[in-house]
ZADO-1210 file (C-alpha; in nm, 4 decimals, padded with zeros to 6 digits):
<atoms>
<atom x="-11.4980" y="05.7005" z="00.0941" code="UNK" pos="1"/>
<atom x="-11.8231" y="05.5835" z="-00.0794" code="UNK" pos="2"/>
<atom x="-11.7881" y="05.3733" z="-00.3900" code="UNK" pos="3"/>
<atom x="-12.0878" y="05.5185" z="-00.5809" code="UNK" pos="4"/>
<atom x="-12.3023" y="05.7406" z="-00.3704" code="UNK" pos="5"/>
<atom x="-12.2045" y="06.0777" z="-00.2353" code="UNK" pos="6"/>
<atom x="-12.1221" y="06.1289" z="00.1300" code="UNK" pos="7"/>
<atom x="-12.4397" y="06.3486" z="00.1331" code="UNK" pos="8"/>
<atom x="-12.6479" y="06.0742" z="-00.0029" code="UNK" pos="9"/>
<atom x="-12.5150" y="05.8259" z="00.2437" code="UNK" pos="10"/>
<atom x="-12.5960" y="06.0588" z="00.5290" code="UNK" pos="11"/>
<atom x="-12.9604" y="06.1234" z="00.3816" code="UNK" pos="12"/>
<atom x="-13.0194" y="05.7363" z="00.3771" code="UNK" pos="13"/>
<atom x="-12.9062" y="05.6927" z="00.7339" code="UNK" pos="14"/>
<atom x="-13.0857" y="05.9991" z="00.8715" code="UNK" pos="15"/>
<atom x="-13.4141" y="05.9663" z="00.6685" code="UNK" pos="16"/>
<atom x="-13.4310" y="05.5926" z="00.6088" code="UNK" pos="17"/>
<atom x="-13.4533" y="05.6256" z="00.2392" code="UNK" pos="18"/>
<atom x="-13.2705" y="05.7538" z="-00.0729" code="UNK" pos="19"/>
<atom x="-13.4197" y="05.8434" z="-00.4135" code="UNK" pos="20"/>
<atom x="-13.3874" y="05.8621" z="-00.7135" code="UNK" pos="21"/>
<atom x="-13.0658" y="05.6766" z="-00.8289" code="UNK" pos="22"/>
<atom x="-12.9914" y="05.6119" z="-01.1924" code="UNK" pos="23"/>
<atom x="-12.9181" y="05.2409" z="-01.2654" code="UNK" pos="24"/>
<atom x="-12.9722" y="05.2068" z="-01.6247" code="UNK" pos="25"/>
<atom x="-13.1219" y="05.3957" z="-01.9229" code="UNK" pos="26"/>
<atom x="-13.5057" y="05.4110" z="-01.9908" code="UNK" pos="27"/>
<atom x="-13.4286" y="05.2004" z="-02.2959" code="UNK" pos="28"/>
<atom x="-13.2495" y="04.9241" z="-02.1184" code="UNK" pos="29"/>
<atom x="-13.5333" y="04.9342" z="-01.8568" code="UNK" pos="30"/>
<atom x="-13.7899" y="04.8885" z="-02.1425" code="UNK" pos="31"/>
<atom x="-13.5914" y="04.5884" z="-02.2741" code="UNK" pos="32"/>
<atom x="-13.6009" y="04.4278" z="-01.9338" code="UNK" pos="33"/>
<atom x="-13.9708" y="04.4909" z="-01.8977" code="UNK" pos="34"/>
<atom x="-14.0318" y="04.3290" z="-02.2481" code="UNK" pos="35"/>
<atom x="-13.8197" y="04.0328" z="-02.1299" code="UNK" pos="36"/>
<atom x="-14.0354" y="04.0102" z="-01.8116" code="UNK" pos="37"/>
<atom x="-14.3619" y="04.0405" z="-01.9833" code="UNK" pos="38"/>
<atom x="-14.2559" y="03.7754" z="-02.2412" code="UNK" pos="39"/>
<atom x="-14.1628" y="03.5522" z="-01.9487" code="UNK" pos="40"/>
<atom x="-14.4994" y="03.6064" z="-01.7817" code="UNK" pos="41"/>
<atom x="-14.6824" y="03.5253" z="-02.0930" code="UNK" pos="42"/>
<atom x="-14.4698" y="03.2063" z="-02.1446" code="UNK" pos="43"/>
<atom x="-14.4800" y="03.0807" z="-01.7812" code="UNK" pos="44"/>
<atom x="-14.7928" y="03.2104" z="-01.6093" code="UNK" pos="45"/>
<atom x="-14.7985" y="02.9486" z="-01.3684" code="UNK" pos="46"/>
<atom x="-14.4606" y="03.0469" z="-01.2477" code="UNK" pos="47"/>
<atom x="-14.4840" y="03.4275" z="-01.2640" code="UNK" pos="48"/>
<atom x="-14.8665" y="03.4983" z="-01.2151" code="UNK" pos="49"/>
<atom x="-15.0048" y="03.7497" z="-00.9510" code="UNK" pos="50"/>
<atom x="-14.9733" y="03.4851" z="-00.6737" code="UNK" pos="51"/>
<atom x="-14.6143" y="03.3851" z="-00.7683" code="UNK" pos="52"/>
<atom x="-14.3960" y="03.6815" z="-00.7757" code="UNK" pos="53"/>
<atom x="-14.1514" y="03.6101" z="-00.5081" code="UNK" pos="54"/>
<atom x="-13.7880" y="03.5328" z="-00.5837" code="UNK" pos="55"/>
<atom x="-13.8091" y="03.5371" z="-00.9705" code="UNK" pos="56"/>
<atom x="-13.4361" y="03.6273" z="-00.9760" code="UNK" pos="57"/>
<atom x="-13.3684" y="03.2560" z="-00.8913" code="UNK" pos="58"/>
<atom x="-13.5184" y="03.1481" z="-01.2281" code="UNK" pos="59"/>
<atom x="-13.4854" y="03.4393" z="-01.4619" code="UNK" pos="60"/>
<atom x="-13.1227" y="03.5204" z="-01.5720" code="UNK" pos="61"/>
<atom x="-13.1967" y="03.8850" z="-01.6708" code="UNK" pos="62"/>
<atom x="-13.3399" y="03.9474" z="-01.3153" code="UNK" pos="63"/>
<atom x="-13.0514" y="03.7660" z="-01.1647" code="UNK" pos="64"/>
<atom x="-12.8162" y="03.9967" z="-01.3499" code="UNK" pos="65"/>
<atom x="-13.0069" y="04.2997" z="-01.2276" code="UNK" pos="66"/>
<atom x="-12.9616" y="04.1712" z="-00.8665" code="UNK" pos="67"/>
<atom x="-12.5916" y="04.1748" z="-00.9375" code="UNK" pos="68"/>
<atom x="-12.5740" y="04.5091" z="-01.1172" code="UNK" pos="69"/>
<atom x="-12.2556" y="04.6792" z="-01.0080" code="UNK" pos="70"/>
<atom x="-12.4342" y="05.0042" z="-00.9651" code="UNK" pos="71"/>
<atom x="-12.6982" y="04.8477" z="-00.7333" code="UNK" pos="72"/>
<atom x="-12.4271" y="04.6552" z="-00.5329" code="UNK" pos="73"/>
<atom x="-12.2006" y="04.9593" z="-00.4946" code="UNK" pos="74"/>
<atom x="-12.4919" y="05.1708" z="-00.3658" code="UNK" pos="75"/>
<atom x="-12.5877" y="04.8709" z="-00.1212" code="UNK" pos="76"/>
<atom x="-12.2224" y="04.8573" z="-00.0148" code="UNK" pos="77"/>
<atom x="-12.1996" y="05.2331" z="00.0505" code="UNK" pos="78"/>
<atom x="-12.4965" y="05.2141" z="00.3139" code="UNK" pos="79"/>
<atom x="-12.4521" y="04.8593" z="00.4357" code="UNK" pos="80"/>
<atom x="-12.0691" y="04.7772" z="00.4200" code="UNK" pos="81"/>
<atom x="-11.8749" y="04.5406" z="00.2029" code="UNK" pos="82"/>
<atom x="-12.0007" y="04.2010" z="00.3305" code="UNK" pos="83"/>
<atom x="-12.3636" y="04.1132" z="00.2389" code="UNK" pos="84"/>
<atom x="-12.5999" y="03.8573" z="00.0843" code="UNK" pos="85"/>
<atom x="-12.9407" y="03.8655" z="-00.0871" code="UNK" pos="86"/>
<atom x="-13.2401" y="03.7346" z="00.1194" code="UNK" pos="87"/>
<atom x="-13.5067" y="03.7517" z="-00.1654" code="UNK" pos="88"/>
<atom x="-13.6805" y="03.9590" z="-00.4256" code="UNK" pos="89"/>
<atom x="-14.0383" y="04.0467" z="-00.5054" code="UNK" pos="90"/>
<atom x="-14.1953" y="04.1686" z="-00.8349" code="UNK" pos="91"/>
<atom x="-14.4480" y="04.4540" z="-00.7379" code="UNK" pos="92"/>
<atom x="-14.6754" y="04.4907" z="-01.0310" code="UNK" pos="93"/>
<atom x="-14.9985" y="04.7004" z="-01.0366" code="UNK" pos="94"/>
<atom x="-15.2243" y="04.6539" z="-01.3328" code="UNK" pos="95"/>
<atom x="-15.3710" y="04.9582" z="-01.5100" code="UNK" pos="96"/>
<atom x="-15.6693" y="05.1355" z="-01.3396" code="UNK" pos="97"/>
<atom x="-15.6680" y="04.8673" z="-01.0556" code="UNK" pos="98"/>
<atom x="-15.7514" y="04.8956" z="-00.6822" code="UNK" pos="99"/>
<atom x="-15.4296" y="04.7171" z="-00.5578" code="UNK" pos="100"/>
<atom x="-15.2385" y="04.9215" z="-00.2903" code="UNK" pos="101"/>
<atom x="-14.9832" y="04.8584" z="-00.0300" code="UNK" pos="102"/>
<atom x="-15.0657" y="04.9541" z="00.3298" code="UNK" pos="103"/>
<atom x="-14.8450" y="05.1525" z="00.5616" code="UNK" pos="104"/>
<atom x="-14.6023" y="04.8957" z="00.7067" code="UNK" pos="105"/>
<atom x="-14.2473" y="04.8168" z="00.8061" code="UNK" pos="106"/>
<atom x="-14.0697" y="04.5472" z="00.6087" code="UNK" pos="107"/>
<atom x="-13.8870" y="04.4044" z="00.9056" code="UNK" pos="108"/>
<atom x="-14.2117" y="04.3142" z="01.0981" code="UNK" pos="109"/>
<atom x="-14.2496" y="03.9600" z="00.9645" code="UNK" pos="110"/>
<atom x="-13.9017" y="03.8948" z="00.8064" code="UNK" pos="111"/>
<atom x="-13.7790" y="03.6823" z="01.1042" code="UNK" pos="112"/>
<atom x="-13.4177" y="03.8298" z="01.0882" code="UNK" pos="113"/>
<atom x="-13.1829" y="03.8816" z="01.3742" code="UNK" pos="114"/>
<atom x="-13.1258" y="04.2420" z="01.2600" code="UNK" pos="115"/>
<atom x="-13.3548" y="04.5017" z="01.0970" code="UNK" pos="116"/>
<atom x="-13.0815" y="04.7095" z="00.9631" code="UNK" pos="117"/>
<atom x="-13.0907" y="04.5831" z="00.5927" code="UNK" pos="118"/>
<atom x="-13.1583" y="04.7731" z="00.2617" code="UNK" pos="119"/>
<atom x="-13.4080" y="04.7151" z="-00.0118" code="UNK" pos="120"/>
<atom x="-13.3350" y="04.8502" z="-00.3626" code="UNK" pos="121"/>
<atom x="-13.6630" y="04.9134" z="-00.5448" code="UNK" pos="122"/>
<atom x="-13.5963" y="04.9309" z="-00.9276" code="UNK" pos="123"/>
<atom x="-13.8603" y="05.0901" z="-01.1674" code="UNK" pos="124"/>
<atom x="-13.9187" y="04.9072" z="-01.4898" code="UNK" pos="125"/>
<atom x="-14.2021" y="05.1460" z="-01.5741" code="UNK" pos="126"/>
<atom x="-14.2924" y="05.4871" z="-01.4538" code="UNK" pos="127"/>
<atom x="-14.3599" y="05.4999" z="-01.0873" code="UNK" pos="128"/>
<atom x="-14.5185" y="05.8173" z="-00.9869" code="UNK" pos="129"/>
<atom x="-14.8356" y="05.9543" z="-00.8010" code="UNK" pos="130"/>
<atom x="-15.0688" y="05.8435" z="-01.0973" code="UNK" pos="131"/>
<atom x="-14.9296" y="05.4911" z="-01.1185" code="UNK" pos="132"/>
<atom x="-14.9053" y="05.4369" z="-00.7471" code="UNK" pos="133"/>
<atom x="-14.5479" y="05.5064" z="-00.6393" code="UNK" pos="134"/>
<atom x="-14.4097" y="05.4190" z="-00.3064" code="UNK" pos="135"/>
<atom x="-14.4288" y="05.6852" z="-00.0204" code="UNK" pos="136"/>
<atom x="-14.2018" y="05.6996" z="00.2837" code="UNK" pos="137"/>
<atom x="-14.2447" y="05.8436" z="00.6278" code="UNK" pos="138"/>
<atom x="-13.8824" y="06.0001" z="00.6709" code="UNK" pos="139"/>
<atom x="-13.6966" y="05.9162" z="00.9727" code="UNK" pos="140"/>
<atom x="-13.9546" y="05.6382" z="01.0969" code="UNK" pos="141"/>
<atom x="-13.6748" y="05.3778" z="01.0843" code="UNK" pos="142"/>
<atom x="-13.5298" y="05.5252" z="01.3917" code="UNK" pos="143"/>
<atom x="-13.8279" y="05.4219" z="01.6231" code="UNK" pos="144"/>
<atom x="-13.9053" y="05.0495" z="01.7031" code="UNK" pos="145"/>
<atom x="-14.1254" y="04.8266" z="01.5114" code="UNK" pos="146"/>
<atom x="-14.4992" y="04.9646" z="01.5415" code="UNK" pos="147"/>
<atom x="-14.7787" y="04.7252" z="01.6138" code="UNK" pos="148"/>
<atom x="-14.9228" y="04.5917" z="01.2632" code="UNK" pos="149"/>
<atom x="-15.2854" y="04.4736" z="01.2193" code="UNK" pos="150"/>
<atom x="-15.3217" y="04.1659" z="00.9734" code="UNK" pos="151"/>
<atom x="-15.6251" y="04.2909" z="00.7643" code="UNK" pos="152"/>
<atom x="-15.5955" y="04.0454" z="00.4676" code="UNK" pos="153"/>
<atom x="-15.7515" y="04.3147" z="00.2690" code="UNK" pos="154"/>
<atom x="-15.8657" y="04.1884" z="-00.0786" code="UNK" pos="155"/>
<atom x="-15.6875" y="04.4632" z="-00.2672" code="UNK" pos="156"/>
<atom x="-15.3809" y="04.4842" z="-00.0347" code="UNK" pos="157"/>
<atom x="-15.0680" y="04.3381" z="-00.2117" code="UNK" pos="158"/>
<atom x="-14.8952" y="04.2502" z="00.1157" code="UNK" pos="159"/>
<atom x="-14.9083" y="03.8860" z="00.2298" code="UNK" pos="160"/>
<atom x="-15.1210" y="03.9483" z="00.5423" code="UNK" pos="161"/>
<atom x="-15.2338" y="04.2944" z="00.4498" code="UNK" pos="162"/>
<atom x="-15.0422" y="04.4095" z="00.7350" code="UNK" pos="163"/>
<atom x="-15.0970" y="04.7822" z="00.8339" code="UNK" pos="164"/>
<atom x="-14.9727" y="05.0330" z="01.0874" code="UNK" pos="165"/>
<atom x="-15.2355" y="05.2496" z="01.2426" code="UNK" pos="166"/>
<atom x="-15.2194" y="05.6282" z="01.2970" code="UNK" pos="167"/>
<atom x="-14.9576" y="05.7169" z="01.0407" code="UNK" pos="168"/>
<atom x="-14.9093" y="06.0974" z="00.9933" code="UNK" pos="169"/>
<atom x="-14.9613" y="06.0796" z="00.6205" code="UNK" pos="170"/>
<atom x="-14.8820" y="06.4599" z="00.5857" code="UNK" pos="171"/>
<atom x="-14.5226" y="06.3700" z="00.6455" code="UNK" pos="172"/>
<atom x="-14.5120" y="06.1134" z="00.3585" code="UNK" pos="173"/>
<atom x="-14.2693" y="06.1682" z="00.0656" code="UNK" pos="174"/>
<atom x="-14.3424" y="06.0223" z="-00.2650" code="UNK" pos="175"/>
<atom x="-14.0646" y="05.8485" z="-00.4544" code="UNK" pos="176"/>
<atom x="-14.1052" y="05.9238" z="-00.8078" code="UNK" pos="177"/>
<atom x="-13.8915" y="05.7105" z="-01.0362" code="UNK" pos="178"/>
<atom x="-13.8519" y="05.7091" z="-01.4099" code="UNK" pos="179"/>
<atom x="-13.7892" y="05.3528" z="-01.5797" code="UNK" pos="180"/>
<atom x="-13.4269" y="05.2510" z="-01.4961" code="UNK" pos="181"/>
<atom x="-13.4029" y="05.4433" z="-01.1616" code="UNK" pos="182"/>
<atom x="-13.4133" y="05.2899" z="-00.8093" code="UNK" pos="183"/>
<atom x="-13.4765" y="05.3903" z="-00.4629" code="UNK" pos="184"/>
<atom x="-13.3214" y="05.2522" z="-00.1421" code="UNK" pos="185"/>
<atom x="-13.5086" y="05.2040" z="00.1840" code="UNK" pos="186"/>
<atom x="-13.4230" y="05.0773" z="00.5384" code="UNK" pos="187"/>
<atom x="-13.6088" y="04.7667" z="00.6767" code="UNK" pos="188"/>
<atom x="-13.7748" y="04.9585" z="00.9553" code="UNK" pos="189"/>
<atom x="-13.9061" y="05.2677" z="00.7638" code="UNK" pos="190"/>
<atom x="-14.2880" y="05.3061" z="00.7431" code="UNK" pos="191"/>
<atom x="-14.3935" y="05.3116" z="00.3804" code="UNK" pos="192"/>
<atom x="-14.6722" y="05.2258" z="00.1388" code="UNK" pos="193"/>
<atom x="-14.8308" y="05.2915" z="-00.2007" code="UNK" pos="194"/>
<atom x="-15.1631" y="05.3883" z="-00.3575" code="UNK" pos="195"/>
<atom x="-15.3611" y="05.2159" z="-00.6422" code="UNK" pos="196"/>
<atom x="-15.2511" y="05.2638" z="-01.0146" code="UNK" pos="197"/>
<atom x="-15.4955" y="05.4990" z="-01.1641" code="UNK" pos="198"/>
<atom x="-15.3162" y="05.5123" z="-01.4902" code="UNK" pos="199"/>
<atom x="-15.3561" y="05.3195" z="-01.8116" code="UNK" pos="200"/>
<atom x="-15.0194" y="05.1374" z="-01.7987" code="UNK" pos="201"/>
<atom x="-14.8731" y="04.8898" z="-01.5664" code="UNK" pos="202"/>
<atom x="-14.6579" y="04.9892" z="-01.2726" code="UNK" pos="203"/>
<atom x="-14.3689" y="04.7502" z="-01.2642" code="UNK" pos="204"/>
<atom x="-14.1112" y="04.7372" z="-00.9772" code="UNK" pos="205"/>
<atom x="-13.8387" y="04.4852" z="-00.8961" code="UNK" pos="206"/>
<atom x="-13.7652" y="04.4930" z="-00.5181" code="UNK" pos="207"/>
<atom x="-13.4464" y="04.3239" z="-00.4068" code="UNK" pos="208"/>
<atom x="-13.5787" y="04.2565" z="-00.0552" code="UNK" pos="209"/>
<atom x="-13.3324" y="04.2625" z="00.0902" code="UNK" pos="210"/>
<atom x="-12.9487" y="04.2739" z="00.1027" code="UNK" pos="211"/>
<atom x="-12.8336" y="04.1984" z="00.4633" code="UNK" pos="212"/>
<atom x="-12.5059" y="04.1936" z="00.6235" code="UNK" pos="213"/>
<atom x="-12.3439" y="03.8410" z="00.6413" code="UNK" pos="214"/>
<atom x="-12.3786" y="03.8373" z="01.0241" code="UNK" pos="215"/>
<atom x="-12.7601" y="03.8507" z="01.0000" code="UNK" pos="216"/>
<atom x="-12.9249" y="03.5228" z="01.0624" code="UNK" pos="217"/>
<atom x="-13.2739" y="03.3873" z="01.0078" code="UNK" pos="218"/>
<atom x="-13.4458" y="03.3199" z="01.3498" code="UNK" pos="219"/>
<atom x="-13.7620" y="03.2060" z="01.1977" code="UNK" pos="220"/>
<atom x="-13.7261" y="02.9466" z="00.9130" code="UNK" pos="221"/>
<atom x="-13.4339" y="02.8188" z="00.7348" code="UNK" pos="222"/>
<atom x="-13.1109" y="03.0134" z="00.6710" code="UNK" pos="223"/>
<atom x="-13.1182" y="03.0450" z="00.2983" code="UNK" pos="224"/>
<atom x="-12.9067" y="03.3089" z="00.1291" code="UNK" pos="225"/>
<atom x="-12.7537" y="03.4110" z="-00.2089" code="UNK" pos="226"/>
<atom x="-12.3870" y="03.5197" z="-00.1527" code="UNK" pos="227"/>
<atom x="-12.3099" y="03.8626" z="-00.3211" code="UNK" pos="228"/>
<atom x="-12.0002" y="04.0440" z="-00.1636" code="UNK" pos="229"/>
<atom x="-11.7559" y="03.9601" z="00.1092" code="UNK" pos="230"/>
<atom x="-11.6502" y="03.6307" z="00.2570" code="UNK" pos="231"/>
<atom x="-11.9972" y="03.4835" z="00.2863" code="UNK" pos="232"/>
<atom x="-12.1494" y="03.3024" z="00.5767" code="UNK" pos="233"/>
<atom x="-11.9602" y="03.0386" z="00.7834" code="UNK" pos="234"/>
<atom x="-12.2695" y="02.8920" z="00.9754" code="UNK" pos="235"/>
<atom x="-12.3050" y="02.5265" z="00.9156" code="UNK" pos="236"/>
<atom x="-12.6784" y="02.5519" z="00.9011" code="UNK" pos="237"/>
<atom x="-12.6830" y="02.8148" z="00.6160" code="UNK" pos="238"/>
<atom x="-12.8155" y="02.6943" z="00.2663" code="UNK" pos="239"/>
<atom x="-12.6219" y="02.8617" z="-00.0023" code="UNK" pos="240"/>
<atom x="-12.8434" y="02.9377" z="-00.3024" code="UNK" pos="241"/>
<atom x="-12.7136" y="02.9316" z="-00.6632" code="UNK" pos="242"/>
<atom x="-12.7686" y="03.1683" z="-00.9551" code="UNK" pos="243"/>
<atom x="-12.9625" y="03.0505" z="-01.2523" code="UNK" pos="244"/>
<atom x="-12.7578" y="02.9309" z="-01.5419" code="UNK" pos="245"/>
<atom x="-13.0413" y="02.9635" z="-01.7980" code="UNK" pos="246"/>
<atom x="-13.3885" y="03.0853" z="-01.7410" code="UNK" pos="247"/>
<atom x="-13.6631" y="02.8502" z="-01.6001" code="UNK" pos="248"/>
<atom x="-13.4400" y="02.5458" z="-01.5795" code="UNK" pos="249"/>
<atom x="-13.5777" y="02.2433" z="-01.3914" code="UNK" pos="250"/>
<atom x="-13.3182" y="02.2978" z="-01.1273" code="UNK" pos="251"/>
<atom x="-13.3712" y="02.6575" z="-01.0810" code="UNK" pos="252"/>
<atom x="-13.7523" y="02.6145" z="-01.0695" code="UNK" pos="253"/>
<atom x="-13.7083" y="02.3362" z="-00.7978" code="UNK" pos="254"/>
<atom x="-13.4695" y="02.5780" z="-00.5993" code="UNK" pos="255"/>
<atom x="-13.7207" y="02.8658" z="-00.6204" code="UNK" pos="256"/>
<atom x="-14.0163" y="02.6502" z="-00.5009" code="UNK" pos="257"/>
<atom x="-13.8118" y="02.5358" z="-00.1990" code="UNK" pos="258"/>
<atom x="-13.7104" y="02.8987" z="-00.1114" code="UNK" pos="259"/>
<atom x="-14.0618" y="03.0214" z="-00.1700" code="UNK" pos="260"/>
<atom x="-14.2115" y="02.7709" z="00.0736" code="UNK" pos="261"/>
<atom x="-13.9517" y="02.8913" z="00.3293" code="UNK" pos="262"/>
<atom x="-14.0522" y="03.2436" z="00.2651" code="UNK" pos="263"/>
<atom x="-14.4078" y="03.1513" z="00.3185" code="UNK" pos="264"/>
<atom x="-14.3366" y="02.9852" z="00.6371" code="UNK" pos="265"/>
<atom x="-14.1397" y="03.2936" z="00.7583" code="UNK" pos="266"/>
<atom x="-14.3885" y="03.5614" z="00.6420" code="UNK" pos="267"/>
<atom x="-14.7033" y="03.3784" z="00.7748" code="UNK" pos="268"/>
<atom x="-14.5496" y="03.2548" z="01.1016" code="UNK" pos="269"/>
<atom x="-14.8127" y="03.2967" z="01.3703" code="UNK" pos="270"/>
<atom x="-15.0740" y="03.4111" z="01.1297" code="UNK" pos="271"/>
<atom x="-15.4404" y="03.3260" z="01.1655" code="UNK" pos="272"/>
<atom x="-15.4944" y="03.2901" z="00.7728" code="UNK" pos="273"/>
<atom x="-15.2690" y="03.2089" z="00.4922" code="UNK" pos="274"/>
<atom x="-15.3134" y="03.3392" z="00.1335" code="UNK" pos="275"/>
<atom x="-15.1857" y="03.1885" z="-00.1798" code="UNK" pos="276"/>
<atom x="-14.8810" y="03.4290" z="-00.2095" code="UNK" pos="277"/>
</atoms>
């Protein structure tokens, strides 16, 4: 029996590779979180600028609390099972009237994990729709193998390598339209992407990328995990990450820098170029 989602929603996720929308909080609460985030961006631009948006949950307590939101975790448990950890997070921000986009890709391509069966909640802190550049999914594409990706390093491509899958049938794409406070879930192997933000407001999303079962291991880079639910990981080479006690403490900043270096080593493994994010 699911804890939060309906049986039909669970089936939809497994069959189609995504689920949307899911209410997490009110629009007012989402606006409060966005205000906290933008205040932190203004106060700590060197830590939260456009080239440093990975794993902010390790230094900002309000994002840590969102990563442990019971609704988010219950939904994850319904599709993944009761034992899981958090691999990392990414703030996906598109400025107003900007050219930035996300090419068609599969998250699992460069994650270096022993299993691709993991889930990413993507939480909207501002409207995410066709005008602002919402995510689009190719339903059922998670059931096939990882497709070949080309590393484009496109200037306006938000992805690390600008990695892109060719020959995607865009006529099959489904737009995931989210109000502030809603989230989507997507599988590690589903093909997805997003278009530029043509609106006059920022599009801000917080991706918890990703929650993985506790038996999943890092096969490239260090095993660094934040325990969430279940009995945790027993491997002796696992680095157990800690939650921030207060925002932007010296200890949490140092931990995040270590984790982000590991992230970079994993995501750029075998790459011919390396960007600043």
